[in-house]
C-alpha positions in Angstrom: -69.8 -168.0 -92.1 -72.8 -170.1 -91.1 -74.9 -172.3 -93.4 -78.0 -170.9 -95.0 -81.1 -171.1 -92.8 -79.4 -171.5 -89.5 -81.0 -169.4 -86.7 -79.0 -167.2 -84.4 -80.9 -167.1 -81.1 -80.4 -164.5 -78.4 -81.6 -165.8 -75.1 -82.6 -163.1 -72.6 -83.5 -164.9 -69.3 -86.5 -163.4 -67.5 -85.3 -161.8 -64.3 -86.9 -162.1 -60.9 -87.7 -164.6 -58.3 -90.0 -166.8 -60.4 -89.0 -169.3 -63.0 -85.8 -171.1 -63.8 -83.9 -169.7 -66.8 -81.9 -172.9 -67.3 -85.0 -175.1 -67.4 -86.7 -172.6 -69.6 -83.9 -172.8 -72.1 -83.7 -176.6 -71.9 -87.4 -176.7 -72.8 -86.8 -174.6 -75.8 -83.8 -176.6 -76.8 -85.8 -179.8 -76.8 -88.5 -178.2 -79.0 -85.9 -176.9 -81.5 -84.2 -180.3 -81.8 -87.5 -182.1 -82.1 -88.3 -179.9 -85.1 -84.9 -180.4 -86.7 -84.0 -176.7 -86.5 -80.4 -175.7 -87.0 -79.5 -173.0 -84.5 -76.8 -171.4 -82.4 -77.7 -169.7 -79.1 -76.0 -166.9 -77.2 -77.2 -165.6 -73.9 -77.4 -162.0 -72.8 -75.8 -161.2 -69.5 -77.8 -158.0 -69.1 -80.0 -155.7 -71.1 -77.0 -153.8 -72.5 -75.5 -156.9 -74.1 -78.3 -157.5 -76.7 -77.0 -154.9 -79.0 -73.5 -156.4 -79.0 -74.8 -159.9 -79.5 -77.0 -159.1 -82.5 -74.1 -157.2 -84.1 -71.9 -160.3 -83.6 -74.5 -162.7 -85.1 -75.1 -160.5 -88.1 -71.4 -160.0 -88.7 -71.0 -163.8 -88.7 -73.5 -164.3 -91.4 -76.8 -165.2 -89.6 -79.8 -164.1 -91.6 -82.5 -165.2 -89.2 -82.3 -163.6 -85.7 -84.6 -164.9 -83.1 -85.1 -163.0 -79.8 -86.0 -165.4 -77.0 -87.0 -162.5 -74.8 -89.4 -159.5 -74.5 -90.2 -156.1 -75.9 -87.1 -154.4 -74.6 -84.8 -157.0 -76.3 -86.7 -156.7 -79.5 -86.4 -152.9 -79.3 -82.6 -153.2 -78.9 -82.4 -155.4 -82.0 -84.6 -153.1 -84.1 -82.5 -150.1 -83.2 -79.4 -151.9 -84.3 -81.1 -153.1 -87.6 -82.1 -149.5 -88.4 -78.4 -148.5 -88.3 -77.7 -150.9 -91.3 -78.0 -149.9 -94.9 -81.4 -150.9 -96.3 -79.9 -153.5 -98.6 -78.2 -155.2 -95.7 -81.2 -155.0 -93.4 -83.4 -156.5 -96.2 -81.4 -159.7 -95.9 -82.2 -160.1 -92.1 -85.4 -161.6 -90.8 -86.3 -161.1 -87.1 -88.5 -163.4 -85.0 -89.5 -163.7 -81.3 -90.0 -166.4 -78.8 -91.7 -164.4 -76.0 -89.9 -164.7 -72.7 -89.7 -161.1 -71.3 -91.3 -159.1 -68.6 -93.4 -157.4 -71.3 -94.3 -159.4 -74.4 -96.9 -157.2 -76.0 -95.5 -157.1 -79.5 -95.4 -160.9 -79.5 -98.9 -161.0 -78.1 -100.2 -158.7 -80.9 -99.3 -161.5 -83.4 -100.7 -164.3 -81.3 -97.4 -165.7 -79.9 -97.8 -166.8 -76.2 -95.0 -167.6 -73.8 -97.1 -170.6 -72.5 -97.2 -172.2 -75.9 -93.5 -172.6 -76.7 -93.8 -175.5 -79.2 -96.5 -173.7 -81.2 -94.3 -170.6 -81.4 -91.4 -172.6 -82.8 -93.6 -174.4 -85.3 -94.9 -171.0 -86.6 -91.3 -169.6 -86.8 -90.1 -172.6 -88.7 -92.7 -172.0 -91.4 -90.9 -168.7 -92.1 -93.9 -166.6 -93.0 -92.4 -163.1 -93.3 -94.3 -159.8 -93.0 -92.6 -156.5 -93.4 -93.6 -154.3 -90.5 -93.4 -150.6 -89.7 -91.2 -149.0 -87.1 -91.9 -145.8 -85.2 -89.2 -143.4 -84.3 -88.8 -140.5 -81.8 -86.3 -137.8 -82.6 -85.3 -135.5 -79.8 -82.4 -133.6 -78.1 -81.2 -134.6 -74.6 -79.8 -132.3 -71.9 -76.4 -132.3 -73.5 -77.9 -130.9 -76.7 -77.1 -134.1 -78.5 -79.5 -135.1 -81.3 -80.9 -138.5 -80.4 -83.4 -141.0 -81.9 -85.0 -144.2 -80.7 -87.0 -146.6 -82.8 -89.9 -148.6 -81.5 -92.2 -151.5 -82.5 -94.9 -151.0 -79.9 -95.3 -147.5 -78.6 -94.0 -144.4 -76.9 -95.7 -143.4 -73.6 -95.5 -139.9 -72.2 -96.7 -139.1 -68.7 -98.3 -141.3 -66.0 -98.4 -144.6 -68.0 -94.7 -144.3 -68.6 -94.3 -144.5 -64.8 -96.8 -147.4 -64.7 -94.7 -149.3 -67.3 -91.5 -148.7 -65.3 -93.1 -149.9 -62.1 -94.8 -152.8 -63.9 -91.4 -154.0 -65.2 -90.0 -154.0 -61.7 -93.0 -155.6 -60.1 -93.1 -158.4 -62.7 -89.9 -159.6 -61.2 -92.0 -160.5 -58.1 -95.5 -161.3 -59.4 -96.2 -163.8 -62.2 -99.5 -162.3 -63.0 -99.5 -159.5 -65.7 -102.8 -158.2 -64.3 -101.7 -158.2 -60.7 -98.5 -156.3 -61.5 -100.4 -153.7 -63.5 -103.1 -153.2 -60.8 -100.5 -152.8 -58.1 -98.5 -150.3 -60.2 -101.7 -148.2 -60.7 -102.4 -148.3 -57.0 -98.9 -147.1 -56.1 -99.2 -144.3 -58.6 -102.3 -143.0 -57.0 -99.9 -141.4 -54.5 -97.8 -139.8 -57.2 -98.3 -136.9 -59.7 -100.9 -137.7 -62.3 -100.7 -134.8 -64.8 -98.0 -133.0 -66.8 -98.1 -129.9 -69.0 -97.7 -130.8 -72.7 -97.8 -129.0 -76.0 -98.6 -131.3 -79.0 -99.2 -130.8 -82.7 -101.2 -133.7 -84.3 -102.5 -133.3 -87.8 -104.3 -129.9 -87.8 -104.9 -129.9 -84.0 -102.7 -128.1 -81.4 -103.1 -129.2 -77.8 -101.6 -127.2 -74.9 -102.8 -128.3 -71.5 -102.1 -130.6 -68.6 -102.5 -134.2 -69.6 -102.4 -137.4 -67.6 -100.8 -139.5 -70.4 -100.2 -139.8 -74.1 -99.6 -143.0 -76.0 -98.2 -143.1 -79.6 -98.7 -146.6 -80.8 -97.2 -148.4 -83.8 -99.0 -151.5 -82.4 -101.4 -151.9 -79.5 -99.5 -149.8 -77.1 -100.0 -152.0 -74.0 -103.8 -151.6 -74.6 -103.9 -147.8 -75.1 -103.9 -147.9 -78.9 -106.0 -151.1 -79.4 -106.7 -150.4 -83.1 -103.1 -149.7 -84.2 -101.4 -152.1 -86.6 -97.7 -152.1 -87.5 -98.2 -152.3 -91.3 -100.4 -149.3 -92.4 -97.7 -146.5 -92.2 -99.7 -144.7 -89.5 -99.4 -144.2 -85.8 -102.4 -144.3 -83.4 -102.4 -141.7 -80.6 -104.4 -141.8 -77.4 -104.5 -138.6 -75.3 -105.9 -138.8 -71.8 -106.8 -135.5 -70.2 -107.0 -134.9 -66.4 -109.5 -137.2 -65.0 -110.9 -137.2 -61.4 -109.7 -140.1 -59.3 -112.8 -142.2 -59.9 -112.5 -141.6 -63.6 -108.9 -142.6 -63.5 -109.9 -145.9 -61.8 -112.5 -146.4 -64.5 -109.9 -145.8 -67.1 -107.6 -148.5 -65.6 -110.4 -151.0 -65.6 -111.2 -150.2 -69.3 -107.5 -150.4 -70.1 -107.3 -153.9 -68.7 -110.2 -154.9 -70.8 -108.7 -153.4 -74.0 -111.6 -150.8 -74.2 -109.7 -147.6 -73.2 -111.0 -145.7 -76.2 -114.5 -145.9 -74.6 -113.4 -143.6 -71.8 -114.8 -140.1 -71.9 -111.4 -138.5 -71.2 -109.6 -140.2 -74.1 -109.0 -138.4 -77.4 -107.9 -140.7 -80.2 -106.0 -139.7 -83.3 -104.3 -141.4 -86.3 -101.4 -139.7 -88.0 -98.1 -140.1 -89.8 -96.2 -137.7 -87.5 -96.7 -135.6 -84.4 -94.5 -133.1 -82.7 -94.5 -131.6 -79.2 -92.8 -130.2 -76.1 -93.2 -131.5 -72.6 -92.3 -130.1 -69.2 -89.0 -131.1 -67.5 -89.2 -134.4 -65.5 -92.1 -135.7 -67.6 -91.5 -139.5 -67.8 -91.2 -141.0 -71.3 -90.9 -144.7 -72.1 -90.1 -146.4 -75.4 -91.4 -150.0 -75.8 -91.9 -150.2 -72.0 -88.4 -149.0 -71.1 -88.0 -145.6 -69.5 -86.1 -143.1 -71.6 -83.0 -141.8 -69.9 -84.1 -138.2 -69.3 -86.9 -136.0 -70.7 -86.5 -134.7 -74.3 -85.5 -131.1 -74.3 -87.2 -128.7 -76.7 -89.3 -130.0 -79.6 -89.4 -133.7 -80.3 -91.0 -135.4 -83.3 -92.4 -138.9 -83.6 -93.0 -140.5 -87.0 -93.1 -143.9 -88.7 -91.1 -145.7 -91.3 -93.2 -148.0 -93.4 -92.3 -151.7 -93.9 -88.6 -151.6 -93.0 -88.2 -154.8 -90.9 -88.8 -158.4 -91.9 -90.6 -160.1 -89.1 -91.7 -163.7 -88.7 -95.4 -164.1 -88.0 -97.8 -167.0 -87.3 -99.3 -169.0 -90.1 
């Protein structure tokens, strides 16, 4: 067993052509040592190894788990933590040093990958906030009942495709904005609407929609007013816009003003349910879900179930 207060850090190197993962870790190591932080670091070989590593750290007695990575790595850890008994999960505190392709949940709190030392100073202060976690329940094509938790959002439709492309393009382009714009440009030549049937509060919606975002947090700009500590989900529904309206929407999305678009219907709810057409893309915290949910799915929120380190 490890001594009290020692961090277990899971380092998830950012893939792609830009940046040097060894130098990036050496920079973090210097900051950690300069601030007299006791830690042990393990490195993920691939996205599928994060679950195994967090299981190993927790079984060895680490109570503070720091993800040196992005939204997908955080998502993997949260999904493992939600398998634990509440009493055991209560003893674990999760933190993040942003280093992923997508770092939107870290950005929500003010963490920035370009300010590594400031992030470590904030984490050392151990200011803990209990945060909400969203969850999608669905059946897959094998009739297996599945669930996936999320900190940020679930995207259904066109933006799920954008997030998938954006993740791949960020391996080549350092600019968050450039990768997003190029993703949008490529999707102009793909399908832009999908038939969906949704039940939100007292409203039933059955029509072709471009995209739906269900946000526990800011949802990559689509649910800008969502916060992960009020027990509610924000929902943005985008109906079929004309091409020029879609371009206007992308511009507003980049400026975090998507709710000003005439084709956006905003909601706030504790739960929604729905059905979507086959082959409709779905992403959870920026990662494409393997297959479209079959039949009725539900998305809800569990209030204040994860201890998360936030800035002072």
